[in-house]
C-alpha positions in Angstrom: 0.0 0.0 0.0 1.7 3.2 -1.2 0.3 6.2 0.6 2.1 9.6 1.2 2.5 11.3 4.4 0.5 14.2 3.1 -2.5 11.9 2.5 -2.2 10.5 6.0 -2.0 14.0 7.4 -5.2 15.0 5.6 -6.9 11.7 6.5 -6.0 12.2 10.2 -7.4 15.7 10.2 -10.7 14.6 8.7 -11.0 11.6 11.0 -10.3 13.7 14.1 -12.8 16.4 13.1 -15.3 14.2 11.2 -15.7 17.1 9.0 -14.0 18.0 5.6 -14.8 21.7 6.1 -13.0 21.8 9.6 -10.1 19.8 8.4 -9.6 22.1 5.4 -9.6 25.1 7.7 -7.1 23.5 10.0 -4.8 22.4 7.1 -5.3 25.7 5.2 -6.5 23.9 2.1 -9.6 24.1 0.1 -12.3 21.6 0.7 -12.0 20.1 -2.8 -8.3 19.6 -2.2 -9.0 17.6 1.0 -11.7 15.6 -0.8 -9.3 14.7 -3.6 -6.6 13.5 -1.1 -9.2 11.3 0.7 -10.5 9.9 -2.7 -7.0 9.0 -3.9 -6.2 7.5 -0.5 -9.3 5.3 -0.8 -8.4 4.2 -4.3 -5.0 3.0 -3.2 -6.4 1.2 -0.2 -9.3 -0.2 -2.0 -11.8 0.5 0.7 -14.1 3.3 1.8 -12.7 5.2 4.8 -15.8 7.4 5.5 -19.5 7.0 5.2 -22.1 9.8 5.1 -25.3 9.5 7.1 -27.5 12.6 6.6 -25.3 15.6 7.0 -22.6 13.9 9.1 -19.7 11.7 8.2 -18.4 8.6 10.1 -15.4 6.5 10.0 -15.9 3.0 8.4 -14.2 0.0 9.9 -11.3 0.4 7.5 -11.2 4.2 8.5 -11.0 3.4 12.2 -8.1 0.9 11.5 -6.2 3.4 9.4 -6.8 6.1 12.0 -5.1 3.9 14.6 -2.1 3.5 12.4 -2.0 7.1 11.3 -1.9 8.4 14.9 1.0 5.9 15.6 3.0 7.1 12.6 2.5 10.7 13.5 3.7 10.0 17.0 6.7 8.2 15.8 7.6 11.1 13.4 7.2 13.6 16.2 9.6 11.4 18.4 12.1 11.3 15.6 12.0 15.0 15.3 12.5 15.4 19.0 15.4 12.9 18.9 17.1 14.8 16.0 16.5 18.1 18.0 18.2 16.6 21.0 21.3 15.5 18.8 21.5 19.1 17.5 21.4 20.5 21.0 18.2 22.5 20.4 16.3 23.8 23.4 12.9 23.0 22.0 10.3 20.3 21.8 6.7 19.5 22.3 5.2 18.3 25.6 1.8 16.6 25.9 0.5 16.6 29.5 -2.9 15.2 30.8 -3.8 15.7 34.4 -6.6 14.7 36.7 -9.3 17.3 37.2 -8.7 17.0 40.9 -5.1 18.5 40.5 -5.9 20.8 37.6 -5.6 24.1 39.3 -2.2 23.2 40.9 -0.9 21.4 37.8 -1.5 24.5 35.6 0.6 26.6 38.1 3.3 23.8 38.1 3.4 23.8 34.3 3.6 27.6 34.1 6.7 27.5 36.3 8.3 24.9 34.2 7.5 26.7 30.9 9.1 29.9 32.2 12.4 27.8 32.5 11.9 26.2 29.0 10.5 28.9 26.9 11.3 27.2 23.6 8.7 24.3 24.1 5.2 23.9 22.8 2.8 22.6 25.5 -0.5 20.8 25.1 -2.4 20.3 28.4 -5.6 18.3 29.0 -7.6 18.4 32.3 -9.9 15.4 32.5 -11.2 12.5 34.5 -9.3 9.2 35.6 -11.0 7.1 33.0 -10.0 9.4 30.0 -6.4 9.6 31.5 -6.1 5.8 31.4 -7.5 5.7 27.8 -5.0 8.4 26.7 -2.2 6.4 28.2 -3.4 3.2 26.6 -3.6 4.9 23.2 -0.1 6.5 23.6 -1.7 9.9 23.1 0.1 11.8 25.9 3.6 12.0 27.3 3.1 12.5 31.0 0.0 12.1 33.2 -0.5 13.5 36.7 -3.1 11.5 38.6 -3.7 9.2 41.6 -2.3 5.8 42.0 -2.4 4.0 38.5 -3.9 0.5 38.3 -1.4 -2.1 39.4 -2.2 -4.5 36.7 -1.6 -1.8 34.0 1.6 -1.5 31.9 2.3 2.0 33.4 5.2 3.5 35.3 4.0 5.6 38.2 6.2 7.5 40.7 4.6 9.3 43.6 5.8 12.9 44.3 3.4 14.5 46.8 0.7 13.7 49.4 -2.9 14.2 48.3 -5.0 14.7 51.4 -8.7 14.1 51.0 -10.7 16.4 53.5 -14.3 16.9 54.4 -15.7 20.2 53.3 -18.8 22.2 54.3 -20.4 25.6 53.7 -19.0 28.2 56.1 -22.4 28.4 58.0 -22.6 24.7 58.7 -22.9 23.9 62.4 -20.0 21.3 62.2 -17.6 24.1 61.3 -17.7 25.2 64.9 -16.8 21.8 66.2 -13.3 20.3 66.8 -12.3 16.6 66.6 -15.7 15.5 65.2 -16.1 11.7 65.5 -16.4 9.9 62.3 -19.7 8.4 63.4 -21.3 11.8 63.4 -20.8 12.1 59.7 -23.5 9.4 59.0 -26.1 11.9 60.0 -25.1 14.3 57.2 -25.9 14.0 53.5 -22.8 13.8 51.2 -22.3 15.0 47.7 -19.8 12.6 46.0 -17.9 11.9 42.8 -18.9 9.3 40.2 -18.1 5.7 40.9 -15.1 5.5 38.5 -13.4 8.4 40.3 -10.2 7.7 42.3 -11.6 10.0 45.0 -14.7 8.1 45.3 -13.0 4.7 45.5 -10.6 6.0 48.2 -13.5 7.5 50.2 -15.6 4.3 50.0 -12.5 2.0 50.9 -11.6 4.2 53.9 -15.2 4.4 55.4 -15.8 0.7 54.7 -12.6 -0.1 56.8 -14.0 2.1 59.5 -17.4 0.3 59.2 -19.2 3.5 58.5 -21.8 4.1 55.8 -22.1 7.6 54.6 -25.5 8.9 53.2 -24.8 10.0 49.6 -27.6 12.0 48.3 -26.0 13.5 45.1 -23.4 12.3 42.6 -21.4 14.7 40.5 -18.8 14.2 37.7 -16.4 17.0 38.7 -14.9 18.5 41.9 -16.1 21.9 40.8 -19.7 20.6 40.8 -19.2 19.2 44.3 -17.8 22.4 45.6 -20.8 24.4 44.2 -23.2 22.0 45.7 -21.6 22.2 49.2 -21.5 26.0 49.0 -25.2 25.9 48.3 -25.8 23.9 51.4 -26.7 20.6 49.7 -24.5 18.5 51.9 -20.9 17.8 52.8 -18.3 16.7 50.3 -14.9 15.0 50.3 -12.3 16.4 47.9 -8.5 16.8 47.5 -7.3 19.7 49.5 -5.4 20.8 46.2 -8.9 21.8 44.7 -9.6 24.2 47.5 -7.2 27.0 47.5 -9.4 29.7 45.9 -12.4 28.7 48.0 -10.6 28.6 51.3 -9.0 32.0 50.6 -12.4 33.6 49.8 -14.2 32.0 52.8 -16.6 30.0 50.5 -15.8 26.6 52.0 -14.5 25.3 55.2 -12.5 22.1 56.0 -14.1 20.2 58.9 -12.0 19.0 61.8 -12.7 15.3 61.8 -10.9 12.7 63.8 -8.6 10.4 61.7 -8.8 12.5 58.7 -7.6 13.5 56.2 -7.5 10.5 54.0 -3.9 10.7 52.7 -3.3 9.4 49.1 -0.5 10.2 46.7 -0.1 12.1 43.5 1.8 10.2 40.8 3.5 11.2 37.6 2.8 8.5 35.1 3.7 7.3 31.6 3.5 4.1 29.6 6.1 1.4 30.4 8.9 1.4 27.7 7.8 4.7 26.3 10.7 6.8 25.0 10.2 10.0 26.6 11.5 13.1 24.8 14.1 15.2 26.3 11.6 17.9 27.4 9.2 15.1 28.8 12.2 13.7 30.9 12.9 17.2 32.2 9.3 17.8 33.1 9.1 14.4 34.9 12.2 15.3 36.8 10.9 18.7 37.7 7.6 17.2 39.0 9.4 14.6 41.2 11.8 17.1 42.6 10.0 20.5 42.8 6.2 19.9 42.9 5.9 19.6 46.7 8.2 22.7 47.1 6.1 24.7 44.6 2.9 23.9 46.5 4.5 24.9 49.8 5.9 28.2 48.5 3.0 29.2 46.2 0.1 28.1 48.3 1.4 28.1 51.9 1.1 31.9 52.1 -2.2 33.1 53.3 -3.5 29.9 54.8 -5.3 30.1 58.1 -3.7 28.0 60.8 -6.8 25.8 61.0 -6.6 25.0 57.3 -3.0 24.5 57.3 -2.9 21.7 60.0 -5.1 19.6 57.6 -3.3 20.6 54.4 0.0 19.8 55.7 -0.8 16.5 57.5 
């Protein structure tokens, strides 16, 4: 099968956008030029790559198979370019980072600090949920992931770099905010707003309270930490979130951390990539930066302005 890199590039753009129009805009080509490249590619392969249903186009089975190969080829070409750049001693490169939504606010600040030290790089950042992060790693669509503990059975390399305390939050006017050393058993009287079942926070919370033989009353399920915080602010219940999602709300007095016995639940943040993946020079540098500097950045950037009450839980 003799296809050109240009044809694969055009095909990948159409497959990703599922639109000839958006692909032509992205590639700065006319729509007829894009259509011609796809038609020539289909003739060489001998199979249809797209089908049109109504006004929308979809990948055929052959199209999905080619899309998988085209992404792998594009990634290998990018790695080759980065390898040649390293041999030339060029201070440039492309870094693709995906992070858990739980640590999104802190991770963006961490990346900003890193980019100030490496101004020649091009950065792509995605903030998403745990399931999507694992899918990105499986498909080799990202260089580095920052997340909770990766699955033990997966072909991933994960190194912990910082504690991730999970704390109970309430609206500032909640009666429990005036209490100290609240027994865990008292939490069963309160409604809880929780993350979806696939969330690492949800699993850690359920495991911990099951070990304590305590069943929380969950009344609402949310797909993001932001939604949990909004619900708690509105007085719809208590929540359990990573302290790394609370900096703005604590500073603004919109939320409070409850003083609960035996809490916080301390997990770890991990920097993760696929086993055997050839990290580019800039990806290696970022991984090293996270492992060596992340906790220090958190302490220096976020330690200022904390109340003593909040700090004792944040730093546990």
